[in-house]
C-alpha positions in Angstrom: 31.9 26.4 13.2 32.6 28.0 9.8 30.4 30.9 8.9 28.6 30.5 5.8 29.1 33.2 3.0 26.5 34.8 1.4 26.0 37.4 -1.7 23.4 39.7 -1.3 22.6 41.7 -4.3 19.8 44.1 -3.8 19.5 47.8 -5.6 17.7 49.4 -2.7 20.3 50.4 -0.1 17.8 50.6 2.6 16.6 47.1 2.5 20.6 45.8 1.6 21.7 47.4 4.9 18.9 46.4 6.7 19.2 42.5 5.8 22.6 42.3 5.7 22.5 43.8 9.2 20.1 40.9 10.0 22.2 38.1 8.2 25.1 39.1 10.1 23.6 38.7 13.7 22.3 35.2 12.5 26.1 34.4 11.8 26.6 34.7 8.3 29.2 36.3 6.6 27.8 38.9 4.1 29.2 40.3 0.8 26.6 43.0 -0.6 26.1 44.5 -4.1 23.7 47.1 -5.5 23.8 45.9 -9.3 24.7 42.7 -11.3 28.2 43.9 -12.9 29.6 43.9 -9.6 27.9 40.9 -8.2 29.3 39.1 -11.0 33.0 40.1 -10.6 32.4 39.4 -7.1 31.3 35.5 -7.8 34.0 35.2 -10.5 36.6 36.0 -7.7 35.3 34.7 -4.5 33.2 31.4 -3.4 29.9 32.0 -1.6 27.4 29.1 -0.2 24.3 31.0 -1.0 23.4 33.8 -3.3 20.2 36.1 -2.6 19.2 38.0 -5.9 16.7 40.8 -6.6 15.5 40.3 -10.1 14.7 43.8 -10.6 18.2 45.7 -10.8 19.3 48.9 -12.3 22.0 47.0 -15.2 20.9 44.1 -15.6 17.9 41.7 -15.0 18.3 39.3 -12.2 17.1 36.2 -14.6 19.5 37.0 -16.9 22.3 37.4 -14.2 21.7 34.3 -12.9 21.5 32.6 -16.4 25.2 34.2 -16.7 26.2 32.7 -13.3 24.8 29.4 -14.1 27.3 29.4 -17.2 30.8 29.2 -14.5 29.5 28.3 -11.1 26.4 26.3 -9.1 25.3 28.6 -6.2 22.3 28.0 -4.6 20.0 31.1 -5.2 16.9 32.6 -3.6 15.5 35.4 -5.6 13.9 38.4 -4.1 11.0 39.8 -6.4 8.3 42.3 -5.8 6.0 40.6 -8.6 4.1 37.6 -7.1 2.2 36.7 -10.2 2.5 33.5 -11.6 4.6 34.0 -14.7 7.1 35.4 -12.3 6.8 32.7 -9.7 7.7 30.1 -12.8 10.2 32.1 -14.5 12.3 31.9 -11.1 12.0 28.6 -10.5 12.4 27.6 -14.0 15.7 29.2 -14.0 16.7 26.7 -12.1 16.5 28.8 -8.5 15.9 27.0 -5.4 13.5 29.3 -3.8 12.1 33.0 -4.3 10.3 35.1 -1.9 8.1 38.3 -2.5 8.5 41.9 -1.3 7.4 43.0 1.5 8.6 40.0 3.6 9.7 39.6 7.3 13.0 39.1 7.7 12.5 35.9 9.9 10.9 34.6 7.0 13.7 34.8 4.5 16.1 33.4 7.3 13.9 30.3 7.6 13.8 30.0 3.6 17.8 30.6 3.6 18.3 27.6 6.3 15.9 25.1 4.3 17.5 25.7 1.0 21.1 25.1 2.5 19.5 22.0 4.5 18.6 20.9 1.4 21.7 21.7 -0.6 23.8 20.1 2.3 21.5 16.7 2.0 22.2 16.6 -1.8 25.9 17.2 -1.4 26.0 14.0 0.5 25.3 11.8 -2.2 28.1 14.0 -4.7 31.5 13.6 -5.1 32.7 16.1 -7.5 36.7 16.1 -8.5 38.1 18.8 -10.9 35.2 18.5 -14.2 33.9 15.2 -12.6 31.2 14.6 -10.5 29.6 11.1 -9.4 26.1 10.9 -8.2 25.9 8.3 -5.8 22.2 8.1 -5.5 21.6 7.7 -9.1 24.9 5.9 -9.7 26.1 8.1 -12.7 28.8 9.9 -13.6 29.1 13.3 -15.4 32.0 15.2 -17.1 31.0 18.7 -16.9 27.7 18.6 -17.7 27.7 15.7 -20.0 26.5 11.9 -19.0 29.5 9.4 -19.2 28.4 5.9 -19.9 30.5 3.7 -18.1 30.4 -0.4 -17.5 29.4 -1.7 -14.2 32.9 -2.5 -13.2 34.3 0.8 -14.7 32.0 2.9 -12.4 32.9 0.5 -9.4 36.9 1.0 -10.2 36.3 4.8 -10.9 33.9 5.2 -7.4 36.8 3.4 -5.3 39.3 5.6 -6.4 37.0 8.8 -6.1 36.1 7.6 -2.6 39.9 7.5 -1.7 41.0 10.7 -3.8 44.7 11.9 -2.7 45.6 8.7 -1.2 47.5 5.4 -3.1 45.2 2.7 -4.0 47.3 -0.1 -4.8 46.2 -2.3 -7.8 45.8 -5.5 -5.4 43.5 -3.2 -3.0 41.4 -2.2 -6.4 40.8 -5.8 -7.2 40.1 -7.1 -3.8 37.1 -4.4 -3.6 35.7 -5.5 -7.0 36.4 -9.3 -6.9 33.0 -10.6 -4.7 31.1 -8.3 -6.7 31.3 -9.5 -10.2 31.3 -12.4 -11.8 33.6 -11.5 -14.3 37.0 -12.4 -13.3 39.6 -9.2 -13.1 43.1 -9.9 -13.0 46.2 -7.4 -12.7 46.5 -7.1 -16.6 42.7 -6.6 -17.2 42.6 -3.8 -14.6 45.5 -2.1 -16.8 43.0 -2.3 -19.7 40.0 -0.9 -17.6 41.9 2.1 -16.1 43.1 2.9 -19.9 39.0 2.9 -20.9 38.1 4.8 -17.9 40.6 7.5 -18.7 39.5 7.7 -22.3 36.3 8.7 -21.2 37.1 11.2 -18.3 40.5 12.5 -19.1 40.6 15.7 -21.8 43.5 13.9 -22.9 43.9 10.1 -21.9 47.7 9.8 -22.9 48.6 12.4 -20.3 46.0 11.8 -17.4 45.1 14.7 -14.9 42.8 12.8 -13.0 43.5 9.2 -12.3 47.3 9.1 -11.8 49.7 6.1 -11.9 51.9 5.6 -9.1 54.7 3.7 -10.5 55.2 0.1 -8.3 52.0 0.6 -6.4 48.6 1.5 -8.0 46.9 4.7 -8.5 45.6 7.9 -6.9 43.1 10.6 -8.0 44.7 14.0 -8.6 42.0 16.1 -6.6 44.6 19.2 -6.3 42.4 22.5 -8.0 
């Protein structure tokens, strides 16, 4: 079983060491930081499954740090706060955080919150397919390029979905046509498929003339390039 990795950011070293010890006993991999600048550097260089972030840090407010992090990475986050006022709660949740917990708290309560957030994130991930900067939300049948909604026709969406759900594998033109044949009244032949692929590329590729996501495999069909 793969251990989940947590970044714990807390300037009180006694609290930091105590929480890190308990989280490791729970089976998590834990990286610690006592300030925002180090935490930011860790997040740029490493992948974490969860961020536990104290709002009151010596070098930067935790809310401001979280806003900076959100600009380049989306990490499930629980805030630690010494202020349980309504304003503090609203600011934490409005920032996009998944949860918050007020000091002092029992370690078991924090661990319970961690598992709750991770379960919720895992459930959401089942409905999400992401390759490079393109995200398909299966539940809502929506496609995003970075944070911008991509407007696709019904057929364009179905073609893209077929390819994304078989990423890395060559999907023949015949297979694509067979998968959309019974789902639309509109007849799609081999030549029409070429036009649809061109339109999809124009909407999701940075340079449609030099595609990096939907690749053509000559003589066979298409495949999604899922290499990072």
